Every structure is written in structure tokens, then in C-alpha cells.
TORZALUM-443118 format. One record per residue (C-alpha): residue in three letters; x, y, z. Coordinates in Angstrom, 2 decimals. Layout:
<nodes>
NODE  tifi       px       py       pz
NODE   ALA        X        Y        Z
...
</nodes>
This chain:
<nodes>
NODE  tifi       px       py       pz
NODE   UNK    42.21   -30.48    12.84
NODE   UNK    41.41   -34.14    13.37
NODE   UNK    43.71   -35.22    10.57
NODE   UNK    46.36   -33.03    12.05
NODE   UNK    46.01   -34.62    15.47
NODE   UNK    46.07   -38.09    13.87
NODE   UNK    49.27   -37.33    12.09
NODE   UNK    50.68   -35.81    15.25
NODE   UNK    49.86   -38.87    17.31
NODE   UNK    51.41   -41.19    14.66
NODE   UNK    54.72   -39.28    14.56
NODE   UNK    54.89   -38.59    18.30
NODE   UNK    54.66   -34.89    17.42
NODE   UNK    53.18   -32.10    19.58
NODE   UNK    50.52   -29.39    19.57
NODE   UNK    50.83   -25.81    20.54
NODE   UNK    48.55   -24.35    23.27
NODE   UNK    46.80   -22.27    20.59
NODE   UNK    46.18   -25.31    18.36
NODE   UNK    44.80   -27.35    21.20
NODE   UNK    42.65   -24.51    22.41
NODE   UNK    41.36   -23.98    18.82
NODE   UNK    40.55   -27.69    18.55
NODE   UNK    38.64   -27.68    21.80
NODE   UNK    36.72   -24.52    20.83
NODE   UNK    35.81   -25.89    17.40
NODE   UNK    34.55   -29.15    18.97
NODE   UNK    32.52   -27.18    21.50
NODE   UNK    30.95   -24.91    18.85
NODE   UNK    29.95   -27.94    16.74
NODE   UNK    28.01   -29.54    19.60
NODE   UNK    24.37   -28.40    19.45
NODE   UNK    23.77   -29.27    23.07
NODE   UNK    26.53   -26.84    24.22
NODE   UNK    25.21   -23.99    22.03
NODE   UNK    21.63   -23.97    23.35
NODE   UNK    21.35   -25.06    26.96
NODE   UNK    19.83   -24.23    30.33
NODE   UNK    22.01   -24.51    33.43
NODE   UNK    20.88   -24.34    37.10
NODE   UNK    23.14   -23.01    39.82
NODE   UNK    23.85   -20.38    42.47
NODE   UNK    25.24   -16.96    41.57
NODE   UNK    28.55   -16.17    43.12
NODE   UNK    31.22   -13.49    42.82
NODE   UNK    29.11   -11.32    40.50
NODE   UNK    30.83    -8.10    39.34
NODE   UNK    30.01    -5.43    36.78
NODE   UNK    32.78    -3.98    34.51
NODE   UNK    33.08    -0.42    33.51
NODE   UNK    31.78    -1.35    30.07
NODE   UNK    28.65    -2.83    31.65
NODE   UNK    29.44    -6.52    31.24
NODE   UNK    28.39    -8.77    34.16
NODE   UNK    30.77   -11.52    35.21
NODE   UNK    29.90   -14.20    37.78
NODE   UNK    30.34   -17.78    38.78
NODE   UNK    27.57   -20.32    38.54
NODE   UNK    28.17   -23.15    41.00
NODE   UNK    26.59   -26.03    42.87
NODE   UNK    27.98   -28.45    45.50
NODE   UNK    30.40   -30.10    43.15
NODE   UNK    31.59   -27.63    40.50
NODE   UNK    31.59   -23.99    39.32
NODE   UNK    31.31   -22.40    35.87
NODE   UNK    32.47   -19.01    34.75
NODE   UNK    29.72   -17.01    33.09
NODE   UNK    29.35   -13.59    31.46
NODE   UNK    26.45   -11.42    30.25
NODE   UNK    27.40    -8.79    27.72
NODE   UNK    25.96    -5.28    27.84
NODE   UNK    23.32    -4.11    27.26
NODE   UNK    21.57    -7.46    28.12
NODE   UNK    23.31    -7.31    31.54
NODE   UNK    21.11    -4.34    32.59
NODE   UNK    18.02    -6.41    32.05
NODE   UNK    19.29    -9.53    33.79
NODE   UNK    21.04    -7.95    36.74
NODE   UNK    18.05    -8.29    39.09
NODE   UNK    17.93   -12.06    38.56
NODE   UNK    21.73   -12.50    38.91
NODE   UNK    22.18   -11.22    42.48
NODE   UNK    24.73   -12.85    44.84
NODE   UNK    23.55   -16.03    46.31
NODE   UNK    20.42   -16.54    44.20
NODE   UNK    19.46   -19.85    42.72
NODE   UNK    18.77   -19.25    39.00
NODE   UNK    18.23   -20.86    35.63
NODE   UNK    20.36   -19.31    32.93
NODE   UNK    20.31   -19.92    29.17
NODE   UNK    23.28   -19.55    26.88
NODE   UNK    26.12   -21.21    25.05
NODE   UNK    29.57   -22.49    25.93
NODE   UNK    32.74   -21.09    24.37
NODE   UNK    36.43   -20.92    25.07
NODE   UNK    38.16   -17.82    26.22
NODE   UNK    41.57   -18.54    24.69
NODE   UNK    43.59   -15.81    26.41
NODE   UNK    43.01   -17.44    29.80
NODE   UNK    42.53   -20.96    28.67
NODE   UNK    39.08   -21.34    30.21
NODE   UNK    35.63   -22.17    28.94
NODE   UNK    32.72   -20.06    30.08
NODE   UNK    28.97   -19.72    29.61
NODE   UNK    27.80   -16.77    27.52
NODE   UNK    24.32   -16.00    29.07
NODE   UNK    21.46   -14.39    27.20
NODE   UNK    18.63   -15.21    29.64
NODE   UNK    18.30   -15.67    33.34
NODE   UNK    15.32   -16.13    35.71
NODE   UNK    14.96   -17.17    39.32
NODE   UNK    14.68   -20.86    39.99
NODE   UNK    11.03   -22.02    40.15
NODE   UNK     9.72   -20.08    37.19
NODE   UNK     9.75   -23.14    35.01
NODE   UNK    11.62   -24.19    31.83
NODE   UNK     8.46   -23.76    29.68
NODE   UNK     8.20   -20.07    30.56
NODE   UNK    11.97   -19.67    30.05
NODE   UNK    11.78   -21.22    26.64
NODE   UNK     8.78   -19.04    25.79
NODE   UNK    10.72   -15.89    26.76
NODE   UNK    13.79   -16.92    24.93
NODE   UNK    11.91   -17.70    21.75
NODE   UNK     9.90   -14.48    22.09
NODE   UNK    12.93   -12.36    22.35
NODE   UNK    14.63   -14.17    19.55
NODE   UNK    11.75   -13.70    17.06
NODE   UNK    11.20   -10.14    18.29
NODE   UNK    14.87    -9.33    17.50
NODE   UNK    14.35   -10.77    13.99
NODE   UNK    11.44    -8.48    13.46
NODE   UNK     8.68   -11.06    13.22
NODE   UNK     6.53    -9.11    15.65
NODE   UNK     6.99    -5.70    13.99
NODE   UNK     3.77    -3.82    13.31
NODE   UNK     5.20    -2.73     9.93
NODE   UNK     4.93    -6.31     8.62
NODE   UNK     1.31    -6.80     9.81
NODE   UNK    -1.06    -6.90     6.84
NODE   UNK    -4.63    -5.51     6.81
NODE   UNK    -7.44    -7.97     6.69
NODE   UNK    -9.43    -8.12     3.40
NODE   UNK   -12.67    -6.15     3.46
NODE   UNK   -14.73    -8.65     1.50
NODE   UNK   -13.02   -12.07     1.49
NODE   UNK   -14.28   -14.57    -1.05
NODE   UNK   -12.55   -17.60     0.47
NODE   UNK   -11.74   -17.92     4.23
NODE   UNK    -9.29   -20.65     5.32
NODE   UNK    -9.69   -22.27     8.78
NODE   UNK    -7.00   -24.36    10.53
NODE   UNK    -8.24   -25.96    13.70
NODE   UNK    -9.30   -29.34    15.14
NODE   UNK   -11.85   -31.15    13.04
NODE   UNK   -13.76   -32.29    16.22
NODE   UNK   -13.44   -29.29    18.51
NODE   UNK   -16.07   -26.77    19.48
NODE   UNK   -13.95   -24.07    17.90
NODE   UNK   -14.78   -25.37    14.40
NODE   UNK   -18.53   -25.18    15.04
NODE   UNK   -18.28   -21.74    16.56
NODE   UNK   -16.33   -20.41    13.58
NODE   UNK   -18.57   -21.94    10.99
NODE   UNK   -21.65   -20.58    12.77
NODE   UNK   -20.26   -17.03    12.92
NODE   UNK   -19.12   -17.05     9.31
NODE   UNK   -22.43   -18.37     7.99
NODE   UNK   -24.31   -15.70     9.92
NODE   UNK   -22.07   -12.75     9.23
NODE   UNK   -20.76   -13.36     5.67
NODE   UNK   -22.55   -16.30     3.95
NODE   UNK   -21.07   -15.14     0.60
NODE   UNK   -17.63   -16.50     1.40
NODE   UNK   -16.50   -20.06     0.84
NODE   UNK   -14.99   -21.66     3.88
NODE   UNK   -12.00   -23.91     3.39
NODE   UNK   -11.34   -26.05     6.46
NODE   UNK    -8.02   -27.94     6.87
NODE   UNK    -7.95   -29.86    10.12
NODE   UNK    -4.86   -30.17    12.31
NODE   UNK    -3.89   -31.43    15.76
NODE   UNK    -3.97   -28.50    18.15
NODE   UNK    -2.49   -30.33    21.21
NODE   UNK     0.39   -32.82    21.77
NODE   UNK     3.78   -33.47    20.41
NODE   UNK     2.56   -33.97    16.81
NODE   UNK     0.57   -30.70    16.81
NODE   UNK     3.29   -28.32    15.56
NODE   UNK     3.97   -30.40    12.47
NODE   UNK     0.34   -30.86    11.52
NODE   UNK    -0.40   -27.12    12.08
NODE   UNK     2.49   -26.13     9.81
NODE   UNK     1.31   -28.60     7.17
NODE   UNK    -2.31   -27.38     7.41
NODE   UNK    -1.29   -23.76     7.09
NODE   UNK     0.64   -24.54     3.89
NODE   UNK    -2.31   -26.52     2.47
NODE   UNK    -4.91   -23.86     3.13
NODE   UNK    -2.67   -21.18     1.67
NODE   UNK    -2.30   -23.24    -1.47
NODE   UNK    -6.09   -23.36    -1.79
NODE   UNK    -6.12   -19.66    -2.71
NODE   UNK    -7.83   -18.25     0.38
NODE   UNK    -7.92   -14.50     1.15
NODE   UNK    -7.45   -14.84     4.94
NODE   UNK    -6.60   -17.67     7.33
NODE   UNK    -8.03   -18.34    10.81
NODE   UNK    -5.88   -20.33    13.16
NODE   UNK    -7.77   -21.35    16.27
NODE   UNK    -8.44   -23.67    19.10
NODE   UNK   -10.53   -23.55    22.26
NODE   UNK    -9.36   -22.88    25.79
NODE   UNK    -6.89   -25.00    27.68
NODE   UNK    -4.00   -24.87    30.14
NODE   UNK    -0.49   -23.72    29.29
NODE   UNK     0.61   -27.24    28.36
NODE   UNK    -2.34   -27.71    26.04
NODE   UNK    -1.49   -24.48    24.22
NODE   UNK     2.21   -25.09    24.10
NODE   UNK     2.17   -26.18    20.45
NODE   UNK     1.38   -22.55    19.53
NODE   UNK     4.61   -21.55    21.17
NODE   UNK     6.60   -23.68    18.81
NODE   UNK     9.16   -21.87    16.65
NODE   UNK     8.14   -23.88    13.54
NODE   UNK     4.51   -22.74    13.88
NODE   UNK     5.66   -19.10    14.36
NODE   UNK     7.77   -19.12    11.25
NODE   UNK     5.01   -20.80     9.25
NODE   UNK     2.56   -18.05    10.18
NODE   UNK     5.09   -15.42     9.17
NODE   UNK     5.58   -17.11     5.81
NODE   UNK     1.91   -17.18     4.89
NODE   UNK     1.10   -15.21     1.69
NODE   UNK    -2.19   -13.93     3.15
NODE   UNK    -3.12   -12.37     6.56
NODE   UNK    -3.49   -14.78     9.50
NODE   UNK    -5.94   -14.22    12.37
NODE   UNK    -5.35   -16.20    15.56
NODE   UNK    -8.03   -17.13    18.09
NODE   UNK    -6.27   -19.37    20.55
NODE   UNK    -7.62   -20.19    24.01
NODE   UNK    -9.20   -17.44    26.05
NODE   UNK    -8.70   -13.70    26.28
NODE   UNK    -6.00   -14.05    28.90
NODE   UNK    -3.99   -16.61    26.88
NODE   UNK    -1.13   -15.26    24.73
NODE   UNK     1.12   -17.46    22.56
NODE   UNK     4.00   -16.87    20.28
NODE   UNK     1.64   -17.51    17.39
NODE   UNK    -0.42   -14.49    18.50
NODE   UNK     2.60   -12.22    18.40
NODE   UNK     3.49   -13.34    14.82
NODE   UNK    -0.09   -13.28    13.43
NODE   UNK    -1.33   -10.22    11.51
NODE   UNK    -4.30    -9.97    13.89
NODE   UNK    -4.97   -11.64    17.25
NODE   UNK    -8.47   -12.28    18.58
NODE   UNK    -9.26   -13.35    22.18
NODE   UNK   -11.35   -16.44    21.13
NODE   UNK   -12.11   -18.54    18.01
NODE   UNK   -15.51   -16.81    17.76
NODE   UNK   -13.91   -13.40    17.87
NODE   UNK   -11.38   -14.44    15.22
NODE   UNK   -14.27   -15.44    12.82
NODE   UNK   -15.84   -12.08    13.43
NODE   UNK   -12.63   -10.25    12.68
NODE   UNK   -12.06   -12.19     9.45
NODE   UNK   -15.52   -11.58     8.05
NODE   UNK   -17.61    -8.41     7.48
NODE   UNK   -21.15    -8.17     8.88
NODE   UNK   -23.55    -8.46     5.94
NODE   UNK   -26.46    -6.92     7.96
NODE   UNK   -24.39    -3.86     8.88
NODE   UNK   -23.14    -3.52     5.29
NODE   UNK   -26.75    -3.62     4.09
NODE   UNK   -27.63    -0.78     6.50
NODE   UNK   -24.63     1.22     5.35
NODE   UNK   -25.60     0.62     1.73
NODE   UNK   -29.17     1.88     2.33
NODE   UNK   -27.78     4.98     4.08
NODE   UNK   -25.50     5.58     1.12
NODE   UNK   -28.41     5.23    -1.24
NODE   UNK   -30.34     7.80     0.70
NODE   UNK   -27.37    10.17     0.63
NODE   UNK   -26.79     9.53    -3.04
NODE   UNK   -30.46    10.27    -3.82
NODE   UNK   -30.31    13.53    -1.86
NODE   UNK   -27.05    14.50    -3.56
NODE   UNK   -28.53    13.70    -6.95
NODE   UNK   -31.49    15.88    -6.29
NODE   UNK   -29.34    18.75    -5.08
NODE   UNK   -27.25    18.37    -8.22
NODE   UNK   -30.27    18.28   -10.47
NODE   UNK   -31.66    21.43    -8.75
NODE   UNK   -28.36    23.23    -9.13
NODE   UNK   -28.05    22.21   -12.78
NODE   UNK   -31.64    23.24   -13.43
NODE   UNK   -31.02    26.72   -11.95
NODE   UNK   -27.89    27.04   -13.97
NODE   UNK   -29.69    25.96   -17.11
NODE   UNK   -32.43    28.52   -16.41
NODE   UNK   -29.83    31.25   -16.10
NODE   UNK   -28.17    30.21   -19.36
NODE   UNK   -31.62    30.21   -21.02
NODE   UNK   -32.36    33.67   -19.82
NODE   UNK   -29.01    34.92   -21.09
NODE   UNK   -29.61    33.25   -24.45
NODE   UNK   -33.02    34.84   -24.77
NODE   UNK   -31.42    38.29   -24.42
NODE   UNK   -29.55    37.79   -27.67
NODE   UNK   -32.60    36.82   -29.76
NODE   UNK   -34.44    39.38   -31.99
NODE   UNK   -37.68    38.47   -30.30
NODE   UNK   -36.15    39.45   -26.95
NODE   UNK   -35.38    42.93   -28.34
NODE   UNK   -38.94    43.31   -29.58
NODE   UNK   -40.30    42.19   -26.20
NODE   UNK   -37.97    44.57   -24.48
NODE   UNK   -39.17    47.47   -26.74
NODE   UNK   -42.79    46.53   -26.13
NODE   UNK   -42.24    46.43   -22.40
NODE   UNK   -40.51    49.77   -22.55
NODE   UNK   -43.39    51.33   -24.56
NODE   UNK   -45.93    49.87   -22.15
NODE   UNK   -43.99    51.17   -19.21
NODE   UNK   -43.72    54.60   -20.87
NODE   UNK   -47.41    54.73   -21.64
NODE   UNK   -48.21    53.78   -18.12
NODE   UNK   -45.84    56.45   -16.88
NODE   UNK   -47.47    59.07   -19.10
NODE   UNK   -50.87    58.05   -17.86
NODE   UNK   -49.79    58.37   -14.31
NODE   UNK   -48.21    61.78   -15.07
NODE   UNK   -51.40    62.97   -16.86
NODE   UNK   -53.55    61.72   -13.93
NODE   UNK   -51.30    63.51   -11.51
NODE   UNK   -51.43    66.67   -13.59
NODE   UNK   -55.17    66.54   -13.85
NODE   UNK   -55.49    66.03   -10.13
NODE   UNK   -53.28    69.07    -9.69
NODE   UNK   -55.42    71.19   -12.14
NODE   UNK   -58.76    70.02   -10.76
NODE   UNK   -59.24    72.76    -8.13
NODE   UNK   -58.28    75.71   -10.37
NODE   UNK   -60.42    74.35   -13.22
NODE   UNK   -63.37    73.97   -10.87
NODE   UNK   -62.94    77.55    -9.76
NODE   UNK   -62.74    78.76   -13.27
NODE   UNK   -65.82    76.66   -14.16
NODE   UNK   -67.77    78.38   -11.39
NODE   UNK   -66.60    81.80   -12.55
NODE   UNK   -67.45    80.95   -16.16
NODE   UNK   -70.88    79.74   -15.16
NODE   UNK   -71.43    82.91   -13.19
NODE   UNK   -70.46    84.98   -16.29
NODE   UNK   -72.63    82.94   -18.65
NODE   UNK   -75.69    85.00   -19.72
NODE   UNK   -77.70    81.78   -19.86
NODE   UNK   -77.02    81.31   -16.17
NODE   UNK   -79.00    84.51   -15.50
NODE   UNK   -81.98    82.93   -17.12
NODE   UNK   -82.07    80.37   -14.37
NODE   UNK   -83.07    83.15   -12.02
NODE   UNK   -86.27    84.00   -14.07
NODE   UNK   -84.90    86.29   -16.67
NODE   UNK   -85.51    86.03   -20.46
NODE   UNK   -83.58    87.16   -23.58
NODE   UNK   -85.75    88.94   -26.23
NODE   UNK   -84.82    88.36   -29.86
NODE   UNK   -86.46    89.97   -32.94
NODE   UNK   -88.39    87.57   -34.86
NODE   UNK   -86.84    84.33   -33.82
NODE   UNK   -84.31    83.16   -31.31
NODE   UNK   -81.77    83.46   -34.02
NODE   UNK   -82.54    87.15   -34.47
NODE   UNK   -80.80    90.03   -32.86
NODE   UNK   -81.12    90.62   -29.18
NODE   UNK   -83.44    93.45   -28.16
NODE   UNK   -81.79    95.67   -25.56
NODE   UNK   -84.01    98.77   -25.77
NODE   UNK   -87.82    98.64   -25.63
NODE   UNK   -88.01   101.89   -27.68
NODE   UNK   -86.82    99.90   -30.69
NODE   UNK   -89.87    97.71   -30.68
NODE   UNK   -93.14    98.40   -32.35
NODE   UNK   -96.59    97.51   -31.12
NODE   UNK   -97.66    94.34   -32.82
NODE   UNK   -94.09    93.26   -33.66
NODE   UNK   -93.37    89.54   -33.28
NODE   UNK   -90.48    88.65   -30.88
NODE   UNK   -88.94    85.45   -29.46
NODE   UNK   -88.21    84.85   -25.80
NODE   UNK   -85.28    82.62   -24.75
NODE   UNK   -85.95    81.22   -21.31
NODE   UNK   -83.81    79.08   -18.95
NODE   UNK   -85.68    76.12   -20.19
NODE   UNK   -87.12    76.41   -23.64
NODE   UNK   -88.30    79.47   -25.72
NODE   UNK   -91.59    81.30   -26.50
NODE   UNK   -93.00    83.81   -29.11
NODE   UNK   -94.88    86.91   -28.24
NODE   UNK   -96.41    89.99   -29.86
NODE   UNK   -95.59    93.42   -28.46
NODE   UNK   -98.74    95.03   -27.10
NODE   UNK   -97.19    98.04   -25.51
NODE   UNK   -93.74    99.55   -24.90
NODE   UNK   -92.56   101.91   -22.23
NODE   UNK   -89.19   103.52   -21.44
NODE   UNK   -89.07   101.85   -17.98
NODE   UNK   -91.62    99.18   -17.31
NODE   UNK   -90.46    98.96   -13.70
NODE   UNK   -91.25   102.66   -13.13
NODE   UNK   -94.56   102.32   -14.72
NODE   UNK   -95.33    99.39   -12.51
NODE   UNK   -94.42   101.36    -9.39
NODE   UNK   -96.70   104.18   -10.50
NODE   UNK   -99.60   101.85   -11.07
NODE   UNK   -99.14   100.46    -7.60
NODE   UNK   -99.04   104.06    -6.22
</nodes>
């Protein structure tokens, strides 16, 4: 376009309106100042189109500037862009060729008095958020047992001492790689970015980016876009511990994990060795108990298998037969005992009857049995068969005797009665 204008000027030629407008627009788009600027003024003639776009004039005592906010951002900025308000707006200049005017395309607006630092913070926050740098999906989990822990902070600050103390107490097994950086001032963003790259190149498992408390200006280096993008580019998780709990920076939004203080950041980046030892002891107890239960279960199962195996051995069959015979004998013994107990009373009665019928039982009452000659001889039942002087044997209840017949009579009892008479 510049060559074209030079040629046109040399030949006294002319430009069309479209060509001139295109040249002006190209020049405007190439100027960085006009593509990223803050403008202060009063809102005037604000109107909302049917499509939701907000058009207004931004003016002061000497000039006015057309401005527009496209939907849907217009819904968010409408409260700040009310008629008559003094505001600070952020945007870029461009040419609206159809009407031959330039206007400001606004993407941020806040009431006057909020401060440019806050406005820049909000602008950068929304920009990086739109790019996805704050998405939870890109946040990485912290390593459970880090071997090397990188630390980026001031070499002289209290934050370094606090971090080293916490790491040595909680997880002394890890190697701490400290890369110092300025954490305040205009040179801080560059040194922080360089330190992050150096500590990542050292092969650490996690990085702690920290500084102690301070005012908003002291912490402003952590709101720098370069620092934010460097954190996002780290190959390992980054834990921030910047300022106090109420302080929040752009670096905190981008980091994989944010801690309220440097001390808390060190605690997040390192496991607690004491707690792990307690957990290990608990696991050992549980493992021992589980092992004993398993051994008991296996022993019971082994015993069952052994019993089953024994049933298939010849010895088992013999033992079973022996047990069966012993059980049968015991059963017969019980049956015999029961039978004998049942026959006891009838047998006793028969015994008494038998004893009563036994001739020998009569002898117990004083009677005697007379045999010829000896006790083996015939029994004498009639006295008439005996002769005087004959030898006889007497069987008594207890023992025996021999006698000689001196006299016989048909009925000795009758003779006795007569003698008594």
C-alpha cells in the first residue's frame, strides 16, 4: 500500500475511498499501542441492539470516541457502562469502513477508581482462562513420593528457610534443588521464568514456587503473563505458595496446586514420613492377621483333603470294618443286657419255684433221705422194706450219716402218739 501511495503521489494520481480506508485500517492494526490500550472517559448515548450489542460514546471535555461491546460480553459489562459514568475501558481501535469511522472495540470496563493494576489483572485472567490455562482437566496430581523437589524463591527470604525446614522434617529422603530468583521488582518476572526452566532441567519431580507475604505491588510479578505461561509449560507439577492465604495471583490460577503460604506449599509437595510409618505399621498388622486367617483356612482345607484321601486307602477300609464290628459287638452287648434285664424277674420267679420243688430244699426243714447202703443206693420209701440190722445212709441238708435199723414199724408217728398216750 505504501508503494502504491508513493507511486500515486509521484504521478498526481488518486485513491478511492475504499483504498484509503484500507490503508488507514492496516496502519491502525499494525500499531501495538492501538491494539491493546486503556481509555478513560464518560459513557454517553449508550444503546443496546436487538442482537445484544452495546453501542456508546466515550467522551471527555475535548473529544468523543465511538465504542462497541459485542454480545455476549455486553451482558457482563452493562452495569459498568451506564449513562454518565466515568469508566476505564480496555480494547482495540479499528475502522468501520461502511461509515468511514474508527471506533473502540471494548472487551473490559470498570468504574473509574478501581485502578489499572486490577484492570490488567482481570484482563489477563480472562484471557488465560479463555485459553484453558486454568482448566482443572490440565491440572496434574502431585507425586506421592518425590525423589527431587525443586524450589524457586528468593535466596535470602524467610520463605526459603521455612520450606527447607518443612521438607527436612516431613520427607528427608528427597533431594532439594533450590534455584534462587527475584520475587519482587521489574526484573522479577524474567528471573522467575529462567529459574523455573533451570529447576525443571534438573530433573525434579515437583516444583515449589513461593515467596512470603507482601502488598499487591510486591506480588505483582506473579501476575505477569510470562510467569503464567512458564508455569503452564513446566513438565512436572507446580505448587505455588505466594503471600498469605488471602492473596491470589495469576500464577496461583495456572499452577497445578495452590497453597496459602510457602510452608503449606512445602507440606503439599512432600509426604509425611511419620504418618507413612504409622500407616505401614498398621498395614503390617493387617497383613499378619490376614496371613494367619489364610493359613488357618488352608490348614482346615488341607485337613479336609487329608480326611477324604484317607477314605480311599485300604487301611481306612479295615479301620472302618473294625469300627463297625466294635459297634456291632457293643450293640449286641447292650441288647443282651437289655434282654437279661427283661428276663430277670421271670427267671427269679422260676428259680424260687424250682427251689421250692427241689427235694433237697425239704432237707433244710429237718428232713432226711434214707438210702440203702450208701447215699448212692436206692431211696427207701417204705419202712417195711427194711430189715432189722440193715445198714442205711442218711442224706441231710448238710452232710450225710450212716445208721443201722434197730426197729421198723408201719407208721412211726402213730406209734409215737400211742407211746405218749
